N, CA, C and O atoms as a DFTB+ gen file, in Angstrom:
328 C
 N C O
     1  1       0.799      -1.222       0.087
     2  2      -0.037      -0.002      -0.007
     3  2       0.894       1.272      -0.078
     4  3       0.561       2.247      -0.751
     5  1       2.081       1.229       0.645
     6  2       2.897       2.330       0.721
     7  2       3.444       2.776      -0.598
     8  3       3.644       3.951      -0.906
     9  1       3.676       1.686      -1.377
    10  2       4.288       2.100      -2.751
    11  2       3.137       2.767      -3.598
    12  3       3.399       3.736      -4.311
    13  1       2.041       2.320      -3.531
    14  2       0.924       2.935      -4.222
    15  2       0.644       4.416      -3.806
    16  3       0.336       5.298      -4.608
    17  1       0.778       4.575      -2.551
    18  2       0.667       5.942      -2.082
    19  2       1.878       6.874      -2.654
    20  3       1.647       8.029      -3.014
    21  1       2.998       6.382      -2.707
    22  2       4.096       7.009      -3.262
    23  2       4.013       7.381      -4.709
    24  3       4.442       8.430      -5.191
    25  1       3.332       6.276      -5.438
    26  2       3.238       6.452      -6.792
    27  2       2.081       7.531      -7.147
    28  3       2.125       8.287      -8.118
    29  1       1.043       7.468      -6.194
    30  2      -0.054       8.486      -6.340
    31  2       0.403       9.925      -6.168
    32  3       0.020      10.825      -6.917
    33  1       1.276      10.112      -5.104
    34  2       1.836      11.532      -4.921
    35  2       2.724      11.918      -6.029
    36  3       2.746      13.082      -6.430
    37  1       3.523      10.913      -6.586
    38  2       4.372      11.268      -7.737
    39  2       3.575      11.593      -8.958
    40  3       3.927      12.518      -9.691
    41  1       2.614      10.940      -9.186
    42  2       1.745      11.194     -10.427
    43  2       1.151      12.556     -10.361
    44  3       1.127      13.304     -11.338
    45  1       0.629      12.893      -9.087
    46  2      -0.011      14.324      -8.816
    47  2       1.113      15.337      -9.072
    48  3       0.884      16.290      -9.817
    49  1       2.242      15.194      -8.532
    50  2       3.311      16.083      -8.622
    51  2       3.785      16.325     -10.074
    52  3       4.015      17.445     -10.529
    53  1       3.906      15.202     -10.735
    54  2       4.351      15.208     -12.089
    55  2       3.319      15.931     -12.980
    56  3       3.724      16.728     -13.826
    57  1       2.021      15.689     -12.826
    58  2       0.958      16.372     -13.537
    59  2       1.000      17.895     -13.322
    60  3       0.772      18.696     -14.228
    61  1       1.310      18.239     -12.049
    62  2       1.320      19.695     -11.782
    63  2       2.517      20.236     -12.538
    64  3       2.317      21.265     -13.183
    65  1       3.726      19.706     -12.560
    66  2       4.838      19.985     -13.117
    67  2       4.621      20.197     -14.574
    68  3       5.105      21.199     -15.100
    69  1       3.902      19.298     -15.303
    70  2       3.707      19.213     -16.678
    71  2       2.402      20.046     -17.145
    72  3       2.011      20.123     -18.309
    73  1       1.835      20.621     -16.079
    74  2       0.533      21.538     -16.340
    75  2      -0.558      20.731     -17.053
    76  3      -1.124      21.113     -18.078
    77  1      -0.791      19.624     -16.438
    78  2      -1.979      18.805     -16.936
    79  2      -2.717      18.421     -15.669
    80  3      -2.156      18.424     -14.574
    81  1      -4.021      18.083     -15.847
    82  2      -4.812      17.708     -14.685
    83  2      -4.762      16.191     -14.447
    84  3      -4.977      15.401     -15.367
    85  1      -4.492      15.822     -13.268
    86  2      -4.423      14.444     -12.794
    87  2      -5.896      13.992     -12.488
    88  3      -6.563      14.555     -11.619
    89  1      -6.363      12.963     -13.233
    90  2      -7.679      12.502     -13.109
    91  2      -7.897      11.353     -12.131
    92  3      -7.057      10.488     -11.884
    93  1      -9.120      11.441     -11.602
    94  2      -9.462      10.416     -10.626
    95  2      -8.742      10.191      -9.428
    96  3      -9.068       9.326      -8.615
    97  1      -7.663      11.030      -9.283
    98  2      -6.824      11.148      -8.025
    99  2      -6.268       9.812      -7.607
   100  3      -6.134       9.568      -6.408
   101  1      -5.928       8.913      -8.556
   102  2      -5.408       7.695      -8.136
   103  2      -4.614       6.997      -9.352
   104  3      -4.818       7.289     -10.530
   105  1      -3.736       6.094      -8.938
   106  2      -3.123       5.178      -9.810
   107  2      -3.574       3.783      -9.711
   108  3      -4.241       3.413      -8.745
   109  1      -3.210       2.921     -10.753
   110  2      -3.474       1.534     -10.675
   111  2      -2.356       0.717     -11.214
   112  3      -1.656       1.050     -12.170
   113  1      -2.236      -0.460     -10.475
   114  2      -1.093      -1.343     -10.725
   115  2      -1.405      -2.167     -11.998
   116  3      -2.367      -2.935     -12.020
   117  1      -0.535      -1.989     -13.115
   118  2      -0.717      -2.648     -14.382
   119  2       0.141      -3.951     -14.445
   120  3      -0.299      -5.029     -14.847
   121  1       1.489      -3.721     -13.978
   122  2       2.396      -4.907     -14.074
   123  2       3.184      -5.030     -12.877
   124  3       3.462      -4.018     -12.235
   125  1       3.592      -6.234     -12.491
   126  2       4.387      -6.513     -11.282
   127  2       5.378      -7.677     -11.751
   128  3       4.947      -8.769     -12.123
   129  1       6.624      -7.388     -11.709
   130  2       7.683      -8.351     -12.014
   131  2       8.858      -8.216     -10.926
   132  3       8.869      -7.354     -10.048
   133  1       9.762      -9.114     -11.099
   134  2      11.108      -8.925     -10.377
   135  2      12.068      -8.540     -11.163
   136  3      12.183      -8.972     -12.310
   137  1      12.909      -7.633     -10.602
   138  2      13.957      -6.955     -11.324
   139  2      15.205      -6.729     -10.260
   140  3      14.986      -6.580      -9.058
   141  1      16.350      -6.719     -10.747
   142  2      17.440      -6.402      -9.928
   143  2      17.605      -4.825      -9.761
   144  3      17.576      -4.068     -10.731
   145  1      17.774      -4.411      -8.493
   146  2      17.854      -3.045      -8.210
   147  2      19.321      -2.561      -8.403
   148  3      20.153      -3.427      -8.670
   149  1      19.691      -1.367      -8.304
   150  2      21.006      -0.853      -8.378
   151  2      22.141      -1.467      -7.517
   152  3      23.327      -1.276      -7.788
   153  1      21.755      -2.151      -6.554
   154  2      22.604      -2.834      -5.666
   155  2      22.780      -4.425      -6.041
   156  3      23.569      -5.165      -5.453
   157  1      21.980      -4.801      -7.040
   158  2      22.019      -6.212      -7.482
   159  2      21.122      -7.026      -6.737
   160  3      21.196      -8.242      -6.909
   161  1      20.210      -6.521      -5.865
   162  2      19.299      -7.309      -5.157
   163  2      18.034      -7.423      -5.883
   164  3      17.665      -6.482      -6.586
   165  1      17.285      -8.569      -5.771
   166  2      15.957      -8.740      -6.414
   167  2      14.928      -7.850      -5.701
   168  3      14.742      -7.905      -4.485
   169  1      14.310      -7.075      -6.484
   170  2      13.096      -6.224      -5.898
   171  2      11.899      -6.246      -6.921
   172  3      12.026      -6.578      -8.100
   173  1      10.805      -5.882      -6.370
   174  2       9.637      -5.775      -7.192
   175  2       9.747      -4.595      -8.179
   176  3      10.156      -3.488      -7.827
   177  1       9.384      -4.873      -9.353
   178  2       9.369      -3.829     -10.386
   179  2       7.690      -3.649     -10.643
   180  3       6.964      -4.533     -11.099
   181  1       7.309      -2.436     -10.281
   182  2       5.803      -2.092     -10.437
   183  2       5.736      -1.153     -11.538
   184  3       6.621      -0.314     -11.703
   185  1       4.605      -1.266     -12.394
   186  2       4.267      -0.261     -13.286
   187  2       2.939       0.175     -12.989
   188  3       2.039      -0.658     -13.096
   189  1       2.648       1.414     -12.612
   190  2       1.443       1.997     -12.264
   191  2       1.094       2.963     -13.455
   192  3       1.906       3.680     -14.040
   193  1      -0.326       2.856     -13.728
   194  2      -0.862       3.754     -14.773
   195  2      -1.708       4.730     -14.062
   196  3      -2.209       4.491     -12.963
   197  1      -1.857       5.811     -14.695
   198  2      -2.908       6.834     -14.190
   199  2      -3.436       7.617     -15.391
   200  3      -2.843       7.508     -16.464
   201  1      -4.501       8.394     -15.282
   202  2      -4.965       9.098     -16.415
   203  2      -4.872      10.721     -16.129
   204  3      -4.918      11.222     -15.006
   205  1      -4.752      11.334     -17.188
   206  2      -4.663      12.852     -17.097
   207  2      -5.284      13.453     -18.370
   208  3      -5.423      12.811     -19.410
   209  1      -5.632      14.687     -18.210
   210  2      -6.197      15.468     -19.283
   211  2      -5.478      16.971     -19.353
   212  3      -4.933      17.523     -18.397
   213  1      -5.593      17.461     -20.590
   214  2      -5.122      18.830     -20.844
   215  2      -6.251      19.815     -20.779
   216  3      -6.184      20.860     -20.130
   217  1      -7.443      19.378     -21.585
   218  2      -8.380      20.244     -21.705
   219  2      -9.740      19.861     -21.030
   220  3     -10.709      20.619     -21.025
   221  1      -9.726      18.677     -20.488
   222  2     -10.953      18.293     -19.926
   223  2     -11.752      17.364     -20.915
   224  3     -12.694      16.683     -20.509
   225  1     -11.394      17.362     -22.061
   226  2     -12.294      16.578     -23.058
   227  2     -11.458      15.264     -23.367
   228  3     -12.093      14.210     -23.407
   229  1     -10.182      15.237     -23.574
   230  2      -9.538      13.941     -23.942
   231  2      -8.817      13.423     -22.637
   232  3      -8.319      14.179     -21.803
   233  1      -8.819      12.012     -22.554
   234  2      -8.090      11.355     -21.461
   235  2      -6.888      10.619     -22.078
   236  3      -6.978       9.957     -23.112
   237  1      -5.789      10.778     -21.389
   238  2      -4.467      10.093     -21.745
   239  2      -3.888       9.331     -20.524
   240  3      -4.292       9.541     -19.380
   241  1      -3.045       8.550     -20.792
   242  2      -2.409       7.605     -19.769
   243  2      -1.063       8.135     -19.434
   244  3      -0.397       8.680     -20.315
   245  1      -0.629       8.017     -18.256
   246  2       0.590       8.260     -17.687
   247  2       1.181       6.957     -16.995
   248  3       0.374       6.123     -16.584
   249  1       2.446       6.750     -16.854
   250  2       2.936       5.508     -16.293
   251  2       4.109       5.984     -15.201
   252  3       4.874       6.937     -15.350
   253  1       4.061       5.245     -14.284
   254  2       5.091       5.292     -13.213
   255  2       5.873       3.954     -13.023
   256  3       5.287       2.896     -12.793
   257  1       7.035       4.045     -13.117
   258  2       7.907       2.711     -13.022
   259  2       8.643       2.882     -11.713
   260  3       9.316       3.888     -11.488
   261  1       8.498       1.807     -10.782
   262  2       9.127       1.783      -9.621
   263  2       9.851       0.407      -9.501
   264  3       9.383      -0.646      -9.933
   265  1      11.074       0.541      -8.849
   266  2      11.798      -0.715      -8.371
   267  2      11.976      -0.604      -6.905
   268  3      12.605       0.302      -6.358
   269  1      11.391      -1.566      -6.315
   270  2      11.328      -1.415      -4.788
   271  2      10.440      -0.334      -4.457
   272  3       9.292      -0.235      -4.890
   273  1      11.066       0.560      -3.589
   274  2      10.376       1.735      -3.171
   275  2      10.866       3.020      -3.863
   276  3      10.576       4.142      -3.447
   277  1      11.665       2.771      -4.998
   278  2      12.310       3.889      -5.628
   279  2      11.574       4.046      -7.075
   280  3      11.391       3.093      -7.833
   281  1      11.179       5.394      -7.347
   282  2      10.635       5.669      -8.548
   283  2      11.797       5.799      -9.613
   284  3      12.814       6.450      -9.375
   285  1      11.596       5.193     -10.695
   286  2      12.672       4.921     -11.736
   287  2      12.391       5.994     -12.878
   288  3      13.290       6.614     -13.446
   289  1      11.035       6.137     -13.145
   290  2      10.726       6.917     -14.391
   291  2       9.261       7.228     -14.384
   292  3       8.464       6.412     -13.919
   293  1       8.883       8.352     -14.871
   294  2       7.482       8.796     -14.981
   295  2       7.439       9.279     -16.423
   296  3       8.332       9.986     -16.889
   297  1       6.280       8.842     -17.181
   298  2       6.104       9.349     -18.448
   299  2       4.690       9.505     -18.871
   300  3       3.841       8.777     -18.357
   301  1       4.365      10.383     -19.756
   302  2       2.996      10.668     -20.116
   303  2       2.881      10.263     -21.644
   304  3       3.830      10.380     -22.420
   305  1       1.682       9.794     -21.995
   306  2       1.428       9.587     -23.483
   307  2       1.438      10.884     -24.195
   308  3       1.116      11.914     -23.603
   309  1       1.797      10.881     -25.447
   310  2       1.799      12.117     -26.369
   311  2       0.353      12.592     -26.160
   312  3      -0.611      11.836     -26.037
   313  1       0.311      14.013     -26.134
   314  2      -1.002      14.712     -25.813
   315  2      -0.980      16.082     -26.444
   316  3       0.090      16.657     -26.646
   317  1      -2.159      16.618     -26.761
   318  2      -2.259      17.939     -27.278
   319  2      -1.980      18.970     -26.144
   320  3      -2.322      18.816     -24.971
   321  1      -1.319      20.034     -26.647
   322  2      -0.986      21.037     -25.740
   323  2      -1.798      22.325     -26.076
   324  3      -1.725      22.791     -27.213
   325  1      -2.549      22.897     -25.148
   326  2      -3.415      24.060     -25.401
   327  2      -2.751      25.273     -24.982
   328  3      -3.313      26.361     -25.111
């Protein structure tokens, strides 16, 4: 549950930074695998998805990649800029 909360906060902050609106105020787990972390230890690799909008009309997906409790990457689908 803690990692989902971290991903949720990261999605909200990233959306603010990118000047898009974070929709539904939540992320959902899409994939769960094992991966070696930067220290060579096995850790869970989680891929969370969330939705965002620019104009309120179109919905797009964003993704957060986490290894263990560390956020590795956040990206947004290509979207229109107003």
